[in-house]
C-alpha positions as CSV (number, residue, x, y, z in Angstrom):
1,M,0.0,0.0,0.0
2,R,1.3,3.5,-0.9
3,L,0.9,6.7,1.1
4,S,-1.2,8.2,-1.7
5,D,-3.7,5.4,-1.4
6,V,-5.1,6.9,1.8
7,P,-6.5,10.4,1.8
8,G,-4.3,12.9,3.6
9,L,-1.4,10.6,4.1
10,T,0.7,12.2,1.4
11,Q,0.3,15.5,3.2
12,M,1.1,13.9,6.5
13,A,4.3,12.5,5.0
14,L,5.3,15.9,3.8
15,A,4.6,17.6,7.0
16,L,6.5,15.0,9.0
17,A,9.5,15.3,6.6
18,L,9.6,19.0,7.3
19,T,9.3,18.7,11.1
20,A,10.4,15.3,12.1
21,S,13.6,16.5,13.8
22,F,13.3,19.3,16.4
23,L,17.1,19.8,16.6
24,P,19.4,21.3,13.9
25,A,21.6,18.9,11.9
26,A,25.0,18.3,13.5
27,G,26.9,20.7,11.1
28,A,24.5,23.6,11.7
29,Q,23.6,22.9,15.3
30,E,25.5,25.9,16.8
31,A,24.3,28.4,14.2
32,G,20.7,27.0,14.5
33,A,20.8,27.3,18.3
34,Q,22.0,30.9,18.1
35,A,19.3,31.8,15.7
36,I,16.6,30.3,17.9
37,E,17.9,32.1,21.0
38,R,17.9,35.4,19.0
39,R,14.3,34.8,18.0
40,V,13.3,33.8,21.6
41,N,14.8,36.9,23.1
42,E,13.2,39.2,20.4
43,L,9.8,37.7,21.1
44,L,10.3,37.8,24.9
45,G,11.1,41.4,24.7
46,Q,7.8,42.2,23.2
47,M,5.7,40.4,25.8
48,T,3.7,41.8,28.7
49,L,3.8,40.1,32.0
50,E,0.4,38.6,31.4
51,E,1.4,37.3,28.0
52,K,4.4,35.7,29.5
53,I,2.4,33.9,32.2
54,G,-0.1,32.9,29.5
55,Q,2.6,30.8,27.9
56,L,3.0,29.0,31.2
57,N,-0.7,28.0,31.3
58,L,-1.6,24.5,30.2
59,V,-5.4,23.9,29.8
60,S,-7.4,20.9,28.8
61,H,-10.1,20.8,26.2
62,G,-13.4,21.6,27.8
63,P,-14.0,23.6,31.1
64,P,-12.3,25.7,32.4
65,L,-10.9,26.6,28.9
66,R,-12.6,29.5,27.2
67,W,-11.9,29.5,23.5
68,E,-11.2,33.3,23.7
69,D,-8.4,32.6,26.2
70,I,-6.4,31.3,23.1
71,S,-6.9,34.5,21.1
72,E,-6.1,36.6,24.2
73,G,-2.8,34.9,24.8
74,K,-3.8,33.2,28.0
75,A,-3.0,29.6,27.0
76,G,0.5,28.6,25.9
77,A,-0.4,24.9,25.7
78,L,-3.5,22.8,25.3
79,L,-4.1,19.2,26.1
80,N,-6.7,16.6,25.1
81,F,-7.2,18.1,21.7
82,N,-7.3,15.0,19.5
83,S,-9.2,16.1,16.4
84,A,-7.9,18.1,13.5
85,Q,-11.0,20.3,13.6
86,D,-10.5,21.4,17.2
87,V,-6.7,21.8,16.6
88,A,-7.3,24.0,13.5
89,R,-9.8,26.1,15.4
90,A,-7.3,26.7,18.3
91,Q,-4.5,27.5,15.8
92,A,-6.7,30.1,14.0
93,L,-7.5,31.7,17.4
94,A,-3.8,31.8,18.3
95,R,-3.1,33.6,15.0
96,Q,-5.6,36.3,16.1
97,S,-3.6,36.9,19.3
98,R,-1.3,40.0,19.5
99,L,1.9,38.0,19.2
100,K,0.6,35.0,17.3
101,I,2.5,32.4,19.4
102,P,1.4,28.9,18.4
103,P,0.3,26.6,21.2
104,L,1.5,23.2,22.0
105,F,-1.1,20.4,21.7
106,G,-0.4,17.7,24.2
107,L,-2.0,14.2,24.6
108,D,-1.2,11.0,26.5
109,V,0.1,9.1,23.5
110,L,1.6,6.3,25.5
111,H,1.4,3.2,23.3
112,G,-0.4,4.3,20.1
113,F,-2.9,6.9,18.9
114,R,-5.6,5.1,16.9
115,T,-3.6,1.9,16.3
116,Q,-2.7,0.5,19.7
117,F,0.6,-1.1,20.4
118,P,1.6,-3.1,23.5
119,L,1.7,-1.2,26.8
120,P,5.1,0.1,27.7
121,L,5.9,-2.6,30.2
122,G,5.1,-5.2,27.6
123,E,7.1,-3.3,25.1
124,A,10.1,-3.4,27.5
125,A,9.8,-7.2,27.5
126,A,11.0,-7.2,23.9
127,F,14.4,-6.0,25.1
128,S,14.7,-4.2,21.8
129,P,15.2,-0.4,21.4
130,R,14.5,-1.0,17.7
131,V,11.0,-2.2,18.5
132,S,10.5,0.7,20.9
133,R,11.5,3.2,18.3
134,L,9.2,1.6,15.7
135,A,6.1,1.6,18.1
136,S,6.6,5.2,19.2
137,E,7.2,6.4,15.7
138,W,3.9,4.9,14.5
139,A,2.1,6.4,17.5
140,A,3.6,9.8,16.8
141,K,2.8,9.7,13.0
142,E,-0.9,9.0,13.7
143,A,-1.2,11.7,16.4
144,A,0.7,14.3,14.4
145,Y,-1.6,13.6,11.4
146,V,-4.5,15.3,13.3
147,G,-2.3,18.1,14.8
148,V,-1.1,16.7,18.1
149,N,2.5,17.8,18.5
150,W,3.4,16.9,22.1
151,T,3.0,13.6,24.1
152,F,3.1,13.1,27.8
153,A,5.4,10.1,27.4
154,P,7.6,8.2,27.9
155,M,7.0,7.3,31.5
156,A,10.6,6.7,32.7
157,D,9.6,5.8,36.2
158,L,11.4,2.6,37.4
159,S,9.3,0.4,39.7
160,R,10.1,-2.6,41.7
161,D,6.6,-3.1,43.1
162,S,3.9,-4.8,41.0
163,R,1.2,-3.6,43.4
164,W,1.6,-0.1,41.8
165,G,-0.9,0.0,38.9
166,R,1.2,2.4,36.8
167,I,4.0,-0.1,36.6
168,V,2.3,-0.9,33.3
169,E,3.3,2.5,31.8
170,G,7.0,2.1,32.5
171,F,9.8,-0.2,31.6
172,G,10.2,-2.3,34.7
173,E,12.8,-2.5,37.5
174,D,16.1,-2.1,35.8
175,P,17.9,1.2,35.1
176,T,19.9,-0.1,32.1
177,L,16.9,-1.5,30.4
178,G,14.8,1.5,31.4
179,A,17.4,4.0,30.0
180,A,17.7,2.1,26.7
181,V,13.9,1.9,26.1
182,T,13.3,5.5,27.3
183,A,15.9,6.9,24.9
184,A,14.5,4.8,22.0
185,R,10.9,6.0,22.7
186,V,12.0,9.7,22.8
187,E,13.8,9.2,19.4
188,G,10.8,7.4,17.9
189,F,8.3,10.0,19.0
190,R,10.5,12.8,17.6
191,K,11.0,11.0,14.3
192,G,7.2,10.5,14.0
193,G,6.5,14.2,14.7
194,L,5.9,14.5,18.5
195,A,7.9,16.3,21.2
196,A,8.3,14.1,24.3
197,A,7.6,14.9,27.9
198,A,9.5,12.4,30.1
199,K,7.6,11.7,33.3
200,H,7.2,11.6,36.2
201,F,10.3,13.4,37.6
202,A,11.1,11.7,39.9
203,G,10.8,8.6,42.2
204,Y,7.1,8.3,41.5
205,G,7.4,4.5,40.9
206,A,8.4,3.6,44.4
207,P,5.4,4.7,46.6
208,Q,5.0,3.3,50.0
209,G,3.0,0.1,49.9
210,G,2.6,0.3,46.1
211,R,-0.1,2.9,46.7
212,D,-0.4,5.4,43.8
213,Y,0.3,9.0,44.7
214,D,1.9,8.0,48.1
215,T,5.2,9.4,49.3
216,T,8.5,7.8,48.4
217,Y,11.7,7.5,50.4
218,I,14.8,7.0,48.3
219,P,18.3,7.9,49.4
220,R,20.0,10.3,47.0
221,A,22.7,7.8,46.0
222,E,20.0,5.3,45.1
223,M,18.2,8.0,43.1
224,Y,21.3,8.6,41.1
225,D,22.2,5.0,40.6
226,T,18.7,3.5,40.1
227,Y,15.8,5.9,39.5
228,L,17.4,8.8,37.6
229,P,19.3,7.0,34.7
230,P,16.2,6.6,32.5
231,F,15.4,10.3,32.9
232,R,19.0,11.2,32.1
233,A,18.8,9.0,29.0
234,A,15.7,11.0,28.0
235,V,17.7,14.2,28.2
236,E,20.5,12.8,26.1
237,A,18.0,11.5,23.5
238,G,16.5,15.0,23.1
239,T,13.3,15.0,25.1
240,A,11.6,18.4,24.8
241,S,10.2,18.6,28.3
242,F,9.7,16.9,31.6
243,M,6.7,16.4,33.8
244,A,7.0,16.7,37.5
245,A,5.8,13.9,39.7
246,F,2.8,13.9,42.0
247,N,4.7,12.3,44.9
248,A,6.7,13.8,47.7
249,L,10.3,12.6,47.6
250,N,11.9,12.2,51.1
251,G,9.3,14.7,52.4
252,E,9.7,17.3,49.6
253,P,7.0,17.2,46.9
254,S,8.5,16.8,43.4
255,T,6.4,19.7,42.1
256,A,8.3,22.1,44.5
257,N,11.7,20.3,44.7
258,P,14.6,22.5,43.6
259,W,17.1,19.7,44.0
260,L,15.3,17.6,41.3
261,L,14.1,20.4,39.0
262,T,17.1,22.8,39.2
263,D,20.2,21.1,40.7
264,V,20.0,17.8,38.9
265,L,17.9,18.5,35.8
266,R,19.3,21.8,34.8
267,T,22.7,22.3,36.5
268,Q,24.1,18.8,36.5
269,W,22.5,17.5,33.2
270,G,22.3,20.8,31.3
271,F,18.6,20.4,30.3
272,D,17.3,23.6,28.7
273,G,13.8,22.5,27.8
274,F,10.8,23.1,30.0
275,V,9.0,21.3,32.9
276,T,5.3,21.0,33.3
277,S,3.4,20.0,36.4
278,D,1.1,17.0,36.3
279,W,-2.7,17.4,36.4
280,V,-3.4,20.1,39.1
281,G,-0.1,19.1,40.6
282,I,0.8,22.6,41.8
283,G,-2.5,22.9,43.6
284,E,-1.8,19.6,45.4
285,L,1.1,21.3,47.2
286,I,-1.6,22.5,49.5
287,N,-2.7,18.9,50.3
288,H,1.0,18.0,50.7
289,G,1.1,20.5,53.5
290,I,3.8,22.9,52.2
291,A,1.5,25.7,50.9
292,A,-1.3,27.5,52.7
293,D,-3.1,28.6,49.5
294,G,-2.9,28.8,45.7
295,A,-0.6,31.8,45.7
296,E,2.0,30.1,47.9
297,A,1.7,26.9,45.8
298,A,2.3,28.8,42.6
299,R,5.3,30.7,44.1
300,K,7.0,27.6,45.4
301,A,6.5,25.7,42.1
302,I,7.8,28.4,39.8
303,L,10.8,29.1,42.1
304,A,11.6,25.3,42.2
305,G,11.6,25.0,38.5
306,V,8.1,24.1,37.2
307,D,7.6,26.2,34.1
308,M,4.1,25.2,33.2
309,D,0.9,24.8,35.3
310,M,-1.3,21.9,34.0
311,M,-4.9,22.5,34.7
312,G,-4.3,24.3,38.0
313,Q,-5.0,27.9,36.8
314,L,-2.8,29.0,39.7
315,Y,0.0,30.6,37.7
316,I,-2.4,32.7,35.6
317,K,-4.3,33.7,38.7
318,H,-1.5,34.4,41.1
319,L,1.9,35.0,39.4
320,P,1.1,38.5,38.2
321,D,0.5,39.6,41.8
322,E,3.5,37.6,43.1
323,V,5.8,39.3,40.6
324,R,4.4,42.8,41.4
325,A,4.8,42.2,45.1
326,G,8.4,41.2,44.6
327,R,7.9,37.6,45.9
328,V,8.8,36.1,42.5
329,P,11.4,37.9,40.4
330,E,10.2,38.6,36.8
331,S,13.5,37.1,35.7
332,V,12.3,33.7,36.9
333,I,9.2,34.1,34.8
334,D,11.3,35.2,31.8
335,E,13.5,32.1,32.1
336,S,10.4,29.8,32.2
337,V,8.9,31.5,29.2
338,R,12.3,31.3,27.4
339,R,12.3,27.5,27.9
340,V,8.8,27.2,26.4
341,L,9.4,29.4,23.5
342,R,12.8,27.8,22.8
343,T,11.0,24.4,22.5
344,K,8.3,25.8,20.2
345,F,11.0,27.3,17.9
346,R,12.9,24.0,17.9
347,M,9.8,22.1,16.9
348,G,9.3,24.5,14.0
349,L,5.8,25.6,15.2
350,F,6.2,29.2,14.2
351,D,7.0,28.2,10.6
352,R,4.6,25.3,10.2
353,P,1.2,25.7,8.4
354,D,-1.9,25.1,10.4
355,I,-3.4,21.6,10.3
356,D,-5.9,20.7,7.6
357,P,-9.2,20.4,9.5
358,S,-10.5,17.8,7.0
359,R,-8.1,15.2,8.4
360,L,-9.7,12.3,10.4
361,D,-8.1,9.7,12.5
362,T,-10.2,7.1,10.6
363,A,-7.3,7.0,8.2
364,F,-6.0,4.5,10.8
365,P,-5.5,1.7,11.5
366,S,-3.9,1.3,8.1
367,P,-2.6,-2.1,6.8
368,E,0.9,-0.8,7.5
369,S,0.1,0.2,11.1
370,R,-1.6,-3.1,11.8
371,Q,1.3,-5.0,10.5
372,A,3.7,-3.0,12.6
373,A,1.5,-3.5,15.7
374,R,1.4,-7.2,15.1
375,E,5.2,-7.5,14.7
376,V,5.8,-5.4,17.8
377,A,3.3,-7.4,19.9
378,R,4.7,-10.8,19.2
379,E,8.2,-9.6,20.2
380,T,6.8,-8.8,23.7
381,F,5.2,-12.1,24.7
382,V,7.0,-14.0,27.5
383,L,6.8,-17.8,27.6
384,L,7.0,-18.3,31.4
385,Q,6.9,-22.1,31.3
386,N,6.3,-24.8,28.8
387,R,6.4,-28.2,30.5
388,D,6.3,-31.2,28.1
389,D,6.4,-28.7,25.2
390,V,2.7,-28.2,25.2
391,L,3.2,-25.2,23.0
392,P,3.2,-24.6,20.1
393,V,-0.2,-26.1,19.3
394,P,0.6,-29.5,17.8
395,S,-0.2,-30.2,14.2
396,S,-2.2,-33.2,15.3
397,V,-4.8,-31.0,17.1
398,R,-8.1,-30.9,15.2
399,S,-10.2,-29.0,17.7
400,I,-9.5,-26.2,20.2
401,A,-11.5,-24.8,23.2
402,V,-10.9,-21.2,23.9
403,V,-11.9,-20.5,27.5
404,G,-12.0,-17.3,29.4
405,P,-13.6,-13.8,29.2
406,L,-10.5,-12.0,28.1
407,A,-10.3,-14.1,24.9
408,D,-13.0,-11.8,23.4
409,A,-12.4,-8.5,25.1
410,P,-11.7,-5.9,22.3
411,H,-11.7,-2.9,24.7
412,D,-9.6,-4.5,27.5
413,Q,-6.9,-5.8,25.2
414,M,-5.9,-2.2,24.4
415,G,-5.1,-1.5,28.1
416,P,-5.3,1.8,29.9
417,H,-4.5,5.2,28.3
418,A,-5.5,4.1,24.8
419,A,-5.6,7.6,23.3
420,R,-8.0,7.4,20.3
421,G,-8.1,3.6,20.3
422,H,-11.5,2.1,19.2
423,K,-12.5,-1.3,20.4
424,E,-14.1,-1.8,16.9
425,D,-10.5,-1.7,15.5
426,S,-9.4,-4.6,17.8
427,V,-8.9,-8.1,16.6
428,T,-9.4,-10.3,19.7
429,I,-7.5,-13.5,20.7
430,L,-10.6,-15.5,19.8
431,E,-10.9,-14.0,16.4
432,G,-7.1,-14.4,15.8
433,I,-7.3,-18.1,16.7
434,R,-10.3,-18.6,14.4
435,R,-8.5,-16.9,11.5
436,R,-5.5,-19.1,12.1
437,A,-7.5,-22.3,12.6
438,Q,-9.9,-22.0,9.6
439,P,-7.4,-22.7,6.8
440,A,-6.1,-25.7,8.7
441,G,-9.6,-27.1,9.2
442,L,-9.6,-26.8,13.0
443,S,-12.8,-26.3,14.9
444,V,-12.8,-23.7,17.6
445,R,-15.2,-23.6,20.6
446,H,-15.5,-20.6,22.9
447,A,-16.6,-20.6,26.5
448,P,-16.3,-17.3,28.4
449,V,-16.9,-19.1,31.8
450,C,-17.4,-15.8,33.7
451,D,-17.5,-12.0,33.4
452,L,-14.2,-10.1,33.0
453,F,-13.7,-10.1,36.8
454,C,-14.7,-13.7,37.1
455,R,-17.1,-13.0,40.0
456,N,-19.0,-16.3,39.6
457,T,-18.6,-19.6,37.8
458,D,-22.0,-20.0,36.3
459,G,-20.4,-20.8,32.9
460,L,-18.0,-23.3,34.3
461,P,-20.0,-26.5,33.3
462,A,-20.2,-25.3,29.7
463,A,-16.4,-24.5,29.7
464,L,-15.5,-27.9,31.0
465,E,-17.7,-29.6,28.4
466,A,-16.1,-27.5,25.7
467,A,-12.7,-28.6,27.0
468,R,-13.6,-32.3,27.1
469,Q,-14.8,-32.2,23.5
470,S,-11.6,-30.6,22.3
471,D,-8.1,-31.7,21.7
472,F,-6.5,-28.6,23.1
473,V,-7.4,-25.8,25.6
474,I,-6.3,-22.2,25.3
475,A,-7.3,-20.4,28.5
476,V,-7.2,-16.6,28.5
477,F,-7.4,-14.9,31.9
478,G,-5.8,-12.0,33.8
479,E,-6.6,-8.4,34.5
480,P,-9.3,-6.5,32.8
481,Q,-8.2,-3.0,31.9
482,E,-10.0,-1.5,34.9
483,L,-7.6,-3.3,37.3
484,S,-4.4,-1.8,35.7
485,G,-3.0,1.7,35.2
486,E,-3.3,4.9,37.2
487,A,-5.2,4.7,40.5
488,A,-5.3,0.9,40.2
489,S,-3.0,-0.1,43.1
490,R,-3.7,-3.6,44.4
491,A,-3.2,-5.1,47.8
492,H,-3.9,-8.6,46.6
493,M,-2.1,-9.6,43.4
494,E,-3.7,-13.0,42.9
495,L,-5.6,-13.7,39.7
496,S,-8.9,-11.9,40.6
497,G,-12.2,-13.5,41.4
498,K,-12.6,-17.2,40.8
499,Q,-10.0,-17.5,38.0
500,I,-7.7,-19.9,40.0
501,E,-10.7,-22.1,40.7
502,V,-11.7,-22.2,37.0
503,L,-8.1,-23.0,35.9
504,E,-7.8,-25.8,38.5
505,E,-11.0,-27.4,37.2
506,L,-9.8,-27.1,33.6
507,A,-6.6,-28.9,34.6
508,K,-8.6,-31.8,36.0
509,T,-9.9,-32.5,32.5
510,G,-6.5,-33.9,31.6
511,K,-6.4,-31.9,28.3
512,P,-3.2,-30.1,27.3
513,I,-3.7,-26.5,28.4
514,A,-1.9,-23.3,27.5
515,L,-2.7,-20.2,29.7
516,V,-2.5,-16.8,28.1
517,I,-2.3,-14.1,30.7
518,M,-3.5,-10.6,29.8
519,G,-2.6,-7.8,32.1
520,G,-0.4,-4.9,33.1
521,R,2.0,-6.6,35.6
522,P,2.9,-10.0,37.2
523,Q,0.1,-11.6,39.1
524,I,0.2,-14.2,41.8
525,L,-0.4,-17.6,40.2
526,G,-0.5,-19.8,43.2
527,P,-1.3,-23.4,42.3
528,V,-1.9,-22.5,38.7
529,A,1.9,-22.5,38.1
530,E,1.9,-26.2,39.1
531,R,-1.3,-27.3,37.4
532,I,-1.1,-25.5,34.1
533,P,2.0,-26.7,32.0
534,S,2.3,-23.8,29.6
535,I,1.9,-20.1,30.5
536,L,2.4,-17.2,28.1
537,M,2.4,-13.6,29.4
538,A,0.8,-11.4,26.7
539,W,0.5,-8.1,28.7
540,Y,-2.0,-5.8,26.9
541,P,-1.0,-6.4,23.2
542,G,-3.2,-3.7,21.5
543,T,-5.1,-3.6,18.3
544,E,-3.5,-6.7,16.7
545,T,-3.7,-8.8,19.8
546,G,-5.4,-11.8,18.1
547,P,-3.1,-12.3,15.1
548,A,0.0,-11.7,17.2
549,V,-1.0,-14.2,19.9
550,A,-2.1,-16.8,17.3
551,D,1.3,-16.4,15.5
552,V,3.0,-17.5,18.7
553,L,0.5,-20.1,19.9
554,F,0.7,-21.9,16.6
555,G,4.4,-21.7,16.3
556,D,4.6,-19.4,13.3
557,V,6.8,-17.2,15.5
558,S,8.8,-18.4,18.5
559,P,8.2,-16.3,21.7
560,S,11.3,-14.1,22.5
561,G,10.2,-11.7,25.3
562,K,12.0,-11.5,28.6
563,L,10.6,-10.3,31.9
564,P,11.4,-6.6,32.6
565,V,10.3,-7.1,36.1
566,T,10.7,-9.9,38.7
567,W,7.7,-12.2,39.0
568,P,6.8,-12.9,42.7
569,R,5.4,-16.0,44.3
570,A,3.3,-14.1,46.8
571,T,2.2,-10.5,47.3
572,G,4.1,-10.4,50.6
573,Q,7.4,-10.6,48.8
574,L,6.8,-7.1,47.2
575,P,8.8,-5.0,46.5
576,L,10.9,-7.7,44.8
577,Y,13.8,-7.1,42.4
578,Y,16.9,-8.9,41.3
579,N,19.5,-6.2,41.9
580,R,19.1,-6.0,45.6
581,L,22.0,-5.5,48.0
582,P,23.7,-8.4,49.9
583,T,22.9,-9.0,53.5
584,G,25.1,-10.0,56.4
585,R,23.1,-13.3,56.6
586,P,22.7,-14.7,53.1
587,T,20.0,-17.3,52.6
588,L,21.1,-20.8,53.8
589,P,18.8,-23.8,53.5
590,N,17.6,-25.2,56.8
591,N,18.9,-22.1,58.7
592,R,16.1,-20.1,60.1
593,F,18.4,-17.2,61.1
594,T,19.3,-16.2,57.5
595,L,17.5,-14.1,55.0
596,N,14.2,-16.0,54.5
597,Y,10.5,-16.3,54.9
598,I,9.1,-18.9,57.2
599,D,6.0,-19.4,55.0
600,E,7.3,-18.9,51.4
601,A,10.4,-19.3,49.3
602,I,12.7,-16.3,49.2
603,T,13.2,-16.7,45.4
604,P,10.8,-15.3,42.8
605,L,8.6,-17.5,40.7
606,Y,10.4,-16.2,37.6
607,P,13.5,-14.0,37.6
608,F,14.1,-10.7,35.8
609,G,15.2,-11.3,32.2
610,W,13.5,-14.7,32.1
611,G,11.7,-16.0,29.0
612,L,11.6,-19.3,27.1
613,S,11.5,-20.0,23.4
614,Y,10.3,-22.9,21.3
615,T,14.0,-23.7,20.7
616,Q,17.1,-23.8,22.9
617,F,20.3,-21.8,23.1
618,A,23.7,-22.8,24.3
619,Y,26.4,-20.3,25.4
620,S,30.1,-21.2,24.9
621,D,33.6,-19.8,24.3
622,V,33.3,-16.8,26.6
623,R,36.2,-14.4,26.2
624,M,37.1,-11.2,28.0
625,G,39.0,-8.8,25.7
626,Q,40.8,-7.0,28.6
627,K,41.0,-8.2,32.2
628,Q,42.7,-5.1,33.5
629,L,40.8,-1.8,33.0
630,D,42.0,1.7,33.4
631,E,40.1,5.0,33.0
632,G,38.6,5.4,29.6
633,Q,38.8,1.7,28.7
634,I,36.0,-0.8,28.0
635,L,35.0,-4.1,29.5
636,E,34.5,-6.3,26.4
637,V,33.0,-9.7,26.7
638,S,32.4,-12.0,23.7
639,V,30.3,-15.2,23.7
640,N,29.2,-17.7,21.1
641,V,25.4,-18.4,21.2
642,K,24.1,-21.4,19.3
643,N,20.5,-22.4,18.5
644,T,20.6,-26.1,19.4
645,G,16.9,-26.7,18.6
646,A,14.9,-27.3,15.5
647,R,13.2,-23.9,15.2
648,E,14.3,-20.4,14.4
649,G,14.3,-18.1,17.5
650,Q,15.6,-15.0,19.1
651,E,17.6,-14.8,22.3
652,V,18.4,-11.8,24.5
653,V,22.1,-12.1,25.6
654,Q,22.5,-10.4,28.9
655,L,25.7,-9.2,30.7
656,Y,25.6,-8.6,34.4
657,T,28.4,-7.4,36.8
658,R,29.0,-7.3,40.5
659,D,31.4,-5.3,42.6
660,P,31.8,-7.8,45.5
661,V,34.1,-5.7,47.8
662,A,33.5,-1.9,47.7
663,S,33.4,1.0,50.1
664,R,29.6,0.6,50.3
665,S,27.4,-2.5,49.6
666,R,26.8,-3.0,45.9
667,P,24.0,-5.0,44.3
668,L,24.3,-8.8,43.9
669,R,24.0,-8.3,40.1
670,E,23.5,-5.4,37.8
671,L,22.5,-5.6,34.1
672,K,25.1,-3.6,32.2
673,A,24.5,-4.6,28.5
674,F,22.2,-6.8,26.4
675,E,21.7,-7.6,22.7
676,K,18.8,-9.4,21.0
677,I,19.8,-11.8,18.2
678,A,18.0,-14.1,15.8
679,L,19.3,-17.6,15.1
680,K,18.3,-20.3,12.7
681,P,18.4,-23.9,13.8
682,G,22.0,-25.0,14.2
683,E,23.3,-21.4,13.7
684,T,26.0,-19.9,16.0
685,K,26.6,-16.2,16.4
686,Q,29.3,-14.4,18.3
687,V,28.0,-11.6,20.4
688,T,30.3,-8.9,21.9
689,L,28.9,-6.8,24.7
690,R,30.8,-3.7,25.8
691,V,30.7,-1.7,29.0
692,P,32.8,1.4,29.6
693,V,34.7,1.2,32.8
694,E,33.0,4.5,33.8
695,S,29.7,2.5,34.0
696,L,31.1,0.2,36.7
697,G,30.9,2.6,39.5
698,F,28.3,4.1,41.8
699,H,27.2,7.5,43.2
700,L,27.6,9.1,46.6
701,D,24.8,11.1,48.1
702,D,26.2,14.4,46.8
703,G,26.1,13.2,43.3
704,T,29.8,12.4,42.9
705,Y,30.4,9.3,40.8
706,L,33.0,6.9,42.1
707,V,34.7,4.1,40.3
708,E,36.8,2.1,42.7
709,A,39.8,-0.1,42.1
710,G,39.3,-3.8,42.5
711,A,37.8,-6.9,41.0
712,I,34.5,-6.8,39.1
713,Q,32.6,-10.1,38.6
714,V,31.1,-10.7,35.2
715,F,28.1,-12.9,34.3
716,V,26.6,-13.7,30.9
717,G,23.4,-15.6,30.0
718,G,19.7,-15.4,29.2
719,S,18.3,-14.0,32.5
720,A,19.4,-12.6,35.8
721,L,20.5,-16.1,36.7
722,A,23.3,-15.7,34.1
723,D,26.4,-17.8,34.7
724,P,29.7,-16.3,36.0
725,V,32.3,-16.0,33.3
726,G,35.2,-14.4,35.1
727,E,36.6,-11.2,36.7
728,A,37.9,-7.9,35.5
729,E,40.2,-5.7,37.6
730,I,39.8,-1.9,37.7
731,L,43.3,-0.6,38.2
732,K,42.7,2.7,40.0
733,T,40.0,4.7,41.7
734,F,38.6,7.8,40.2
735,R,35.9,10.3,41.1
736,I,33.7,12.3,38.7
737,P,31.9,15.3,40.2
738,P,28.2,15.6,39.3
739,M,28.6,18.5,36.8
740,E,31.4,16.8,34.9
741,R,30.0,13.4,34.3
742,R,28.5,12.9,30.9
743,A,27.0,9.6,29.8
744,S,28.8,7.3,27.4
745,A,27.4,4.4,25.4
746,S,27.3,1.9,28.3
747,T,24.9,-0.6,26.8
748,S,25.1,-2.8,23.8
749,V,21.6,-3.1,22.5
750,A,19.8,-4.6,19.6
751,Q,19.3,-2.0,16.9
C-alpha cells in the first residue's frame, strides 16, 4: 500500500518530513541554536507580564478553557485536543492573538494513537530499542496527522513493586533496560513528529505500599544509581520537556523540589527544555502541607523550576501579583517562558502551516500500522513455562476450546491510556485463533466461563464440556483494563475473582492447556503455576492482539520476550527485584536465622530477564577482551550463542556485573549490557557486549560518581540467573563530580 492510497497521508508524510527533527543537523547545530535564541529573546522582549504567564498556562479541552483565552494569549499549551477540527480552530484563534504564538497540543500518546501497540511494560519485554522506536514512531505519526505535537510520554519511572498499577506504563525494574527503552521512545516520538515529555520526575514509581500517589523515600545515592538513569537518557535522547511527579520525595514534593528540577535536571544535566506539572499538581502542594493557599503553591512551584501549570490555573491567577509584590522575580518568569518558546521554535511551530481540518483519525489503522502493531506485539510475549512442550499447538490437534472472558475483550486488550483507540478496530484473541484455525480445518469452541472479573462460575460447566470435547485448551485470563494503570494499586495480586478455581477445574480434564495471561503486571499464580503446564504472558498487546497471539501459539513465530520485572510467588514478597543489596546473613537452606520467609520461598517464581523459546540456546567460548581496566577503557565480553533446537528463534544475551568488595554495599547483580539476536536452527553467532569502565561505579549522596579499584565479577546468560564468566580488575579509583559526568554508550543493545 502506498501513502497516496489513503486520503491525507501524502500531506502527512510531507509535514513530517519538514518537522520530524526538532534539533538542527550536526553541522548547523550551533548556528541554529544561536538563531533560535535570538528569536526567543526578540519575542520575549515584546511580551507583557500577562502574556508571559499565559505561555505557562496549560489547559485541557473543555472547562475551564474558554476559546477566547487562546486569542487573548492566556493559554500557551493545550491538552486533550485530539481532532484536526479542534486543533485547527485553536490554531486560528492563536493567530488572532497579538503575538501569534502557536500553542502546544499535548496528549497522552503512550502506546499508540488510533492503532494501539503493546503497553510500555510489555514493550520493554521485547528488550529491543529498535522495537520501541518503531512503536513510538507509529504512534507519533498518527497523532501528528491530526495536529497533536506533544506527548506526555515516555514514562521513565522505574518500579520494583507490582502492586503499583502504573508499573504498566513504565519499563520495569532495571535502570539499564529502562534507560535504553526510554531513549528509544524519545527518538521514535521525535522521528514521528511529536515532542516528548519524560515523566514523572522523579521517584514516583516507588510509593509506600505500592499505593499510587503516596510518598517515596529514596536515598540520594539510590536516586542517582537506580531511579534517575532513565530520565537522564531522555535528556540525552532529546526530550523536549519533563513532567514533575505527584509524589513527595523524602518529604519534599517533586512539584516544588529545587534539587530535582534545578540542581539535577538543569545544573548537572544541562537540560534547557521546560518542565510542566502533572494534572493540578501545583494545587496539590496544599494537600502535601507545604503551601497555605494557591498563591504560595504557585510561588513555590515556579521558584523550584516548574515552568508550566497543568490545569491548575494558579500561575495565571496568582503569578502577576506575586511578581508585582516582589515575591517572584520577573527574571524567573522570563526564564520559564524562554524555555517554552525555545521548545516551540525547535519544533518549528512558528513556521509550520496550520493543520488541515479535514483530516480524520479514521485514516488509521492502516494495513501498515496493523502489520507494525502485530510485529511489535509478538516480540513482547514472554513464555514463562512450557512443560512437556505443550506449545506450540501440535499439528495433530483438530479442535480447540478457547476458554475465558479476556479471549473476546476488544476494549480491555488495548489496556489503559489508549488515546483514540477504538475497540471496533481490535482483533481479539478468539478471532485471531479462528482466523489461524480455519485454513487448517480446525474447529474452535469458545466458552467465556465468567465475566471479566470472574465473579462467579455459572459458565464453568459449559467451559468444562467444551474442553472435554476438544483436543487442546487455550485459557485466556488475567486483569481486565480497569484493574491496571493509574489509580489501580492492588493489595492482593492473585488472579482476581474465581480464576484460579476455574483453571484448576480445567486442569482436571487432563487436556493439554496453555494459559495466556493478559494484564499490566505480574500476578500471583498460586497453584496455577503447578497445574497448568504452559503459560504465556501477553500483557495488553493492543489492536492486533489476536493475530500476534495466534502467531506465537501456533508456532509461526517463537516467543522471544524476557521479563522486565521480577515475578513474585506471593504479594508479601513485594517490593521484589533482582539487583538487591547483599545481607550479612545470606540465605542458607535449613537455617532459620538467615534471609528467608518462614512461609514462602525467598526466590521469585520467575526472575528478571526470564523468558523461554520454542528452541534452545547454548552459550560457549566466553572471552574477555581485557581483564585489567584503566580509566577510559572498556570491559568487552564475547560469547558464542548457538541455536541447538529445531526452530528459528531469538535470544536476548545479557551481561551482568557485581562489585563484591567496595566502600559501600553493591547489588548482587546489575544488568550492564544486552543484545537481541536471531538464530536459525544450528546457527551460531558471536555476540560482543561492551561496558565502559565508567559505567562500573556508583554514586555518593552528593552526586559524585565513584569508580573504585578492585575486582568486578562478570556474568553472561539469558536471564538474571546468568552464569559467572570471570573477573575484570579496575586498576585505579577515580571520582567524577556531578557536573562533569556525561553519559557514554554503556549498553550494547539490539538496533
